[in-house]
N, C-alpha and C positions, 0 to 999 in steps of 0.2 A: 852420105846423102845421095839419093838416086835422082840425078838431074839430067834431063835430055838424053836418057839412055845410058848414062855413065855414072859410076860411083864417084862422088866428090867428097873430100874431107870437109868437116865442119870447120868454120873459121870465125874469128871475131868474138864479140861478147856472147857468153853462153845464153844469157837472158836478154837478147838484143831488143826485145819488144818492151822491156820495162822502162817506163817514163815517170818523171816526177809527179804527174797527176794521179799516179796509181798509189802513191803513199797515202796512208789513212791516219785517222785519229783513233786513239784507243777508246773503246766503249767504257762507260762508267761501271757497268755490271756485267760480269761474265759468269756462266753457269758451270764451266769446267776449266781446269788449269793443268798445263803440262810445262815442264822445263826440258829443253834439249841442250846437249852439251858436246862440244868438240874439245877434247882435253889435250893440252900440250904442256911440256916442261920448258924446252927451249923455244918451240913454236908457240904462237898465241893460243890462249884458251878463250873460247867463245861460248856463252850461255844465252839462250833466248827464253823468255817467259811468254807462253802462248795461252791466250784466253779465247773461249768459245762464246759467241753471242749471235743470235739470229741466223744460225746456219753457217756462220763464217768464223774461221780461226784467225785471230789477230796476234801478230808478234808484237806484244805490247811494249816491252822494254828489254834491256839486255845487260849483260856483264861481259866486258872484253878486256883481256890483259895480255899485253905483248912484252914478254920478259926481255927481249932484245932492246926495245926502245926504252923500257923502264930501268934497264941495267941491273936487274935483280930477278931472282926466281921466287915463285910462291910455292909453298908446301901444299900437299894434299889437304891438310887440315885448313889452311887458309882458303883454298878453293871451296872446300865444303862450307866454310863460314860465308863466303861470298854467295854461294848458292842459296843458303838459308836467308840471307838478306834480300836476294832477288825474289825469293818466294814471298817474303813480306807477310808471313802469317797466313797466307792463303792455303786452302786445302788442295795440294798438288796430287793429281791422279797418279802420276809416275814421272820419273826423271829418265829421259831417253839419252843414253850415253854412248859415245864412241866405244865400240866393242873391244878395242885394243887397250883401253885404260883400266887394266885389271886392278891395280892397287887403289885407284880412286873409286871404282865400282864397289870394291869390298868395304872401303871406309864409309861410303854412303849407306850401304846396306846395314852395317853395324850401327850407324847413326839413326836408323829407323826409316829411311826413305825406301819407297818402292822403286827399284831400278830395273829398267828394261834395256838390254843390249840392242843397239840400233841395227836396223837393216842397212847394210853398207853396199848395196848394189848401185854403183855410181850412175851409170847411164839411164837405167830404169828410173832411178830416183830423180834425176834431172828432168826427164820427160814428164813425170807425174807432177813435179813441182811447177814446171812451166805451164802445164795444162791448168792447174789449180790457180796459179797467179792470173792467167788470162781470164779464167772464169770468175775471178773475184771471190773464190772460196778460201783463199789465204791472203792476208793483207799485212804488209810490213808498215808499222806505225812510225810516225815522225820522230819519236825518241830513239829509234834504233840506228844511230849514226854509223856505227861500224858496219852493220849489215848493209845499209844503203850505199856506203862507200864501196864495199866489195861487189855489190851488184854491178857497178860500173867497171870494176877491175878484173872480174872473173871471166877468163877467156879460154878458148880452145887452144891446145898446144899443137902448132903446125909442124913441130919436129917429131911427132909421134908416128910418122909414116902414113899408112892408109887408114889407121884406126882413129876413131873419134875418142879423144882423150883430153881432159882438162889440164891446164897448166897448174902445177902445184904451188901456186902463189896466190895470195889474197883470197884464200878459199876456206877460211876457218868458220866464219859465220855461214858461208854457203854450205859447207859440209853439215854443220849443226842444223840448219834449216832443212836440208835434205833428209837428215836422220829423222826429224820429227814427221815430215810428210810421209816418208816411206814406211815408218814403223807404226804410226798412229792412224794415218789415213789411207795407206796403201791397200789394206785389206778391204776397205769400204768402197773403193772406186770401181771394182770389177767383180763380176760374179758369173756363175753359170747356173742356169735353171733348166730342168728337164721335166717334161710331163708326158703322159701318155693318154691317148683318147681311144676308147673302145669303139670299134666300128661294128655296127649291127647290120645284119643283112635283112 
């Protein structure tokens, strides 16, 4: 961060502007649906169900499984079934998945899901997510307890030197939220237009 003529490292909460009054209620009807997924075997797996209504994307509900706290691991097939239950029979446009989850991606594709590998540009994704949260264009709903917990615990890593880098803890729902924003909404937030005007003498 460029402050008072000097570069300063980011510190504290990543989304330090996020307050409880920004938590929303899920709309009854949505016209589009996506699922985003941060896949883990030892680390937690987080999936978010996103619905579009009135120009806003709502993170309506979630699936979150921490194998360490549960003292057991789930298989790819069990995660695929959890994803199907999260979808709840809705027409899902695509499942946005952690690009490193090769075996899970292949299983989902074979099961008939449209899968898109997530854009994993961390800092650009955080900036875009922050902008859309502030603008009210994405809303985390009250049923997303794991995501809301991580919003408070997701912090910058002060040990990373002069680089802005997030601490790799309490970041699974945060990564999955960023995957959705960067992959589905990233291309719609910026653009370039050019035109020419003929000058007549």
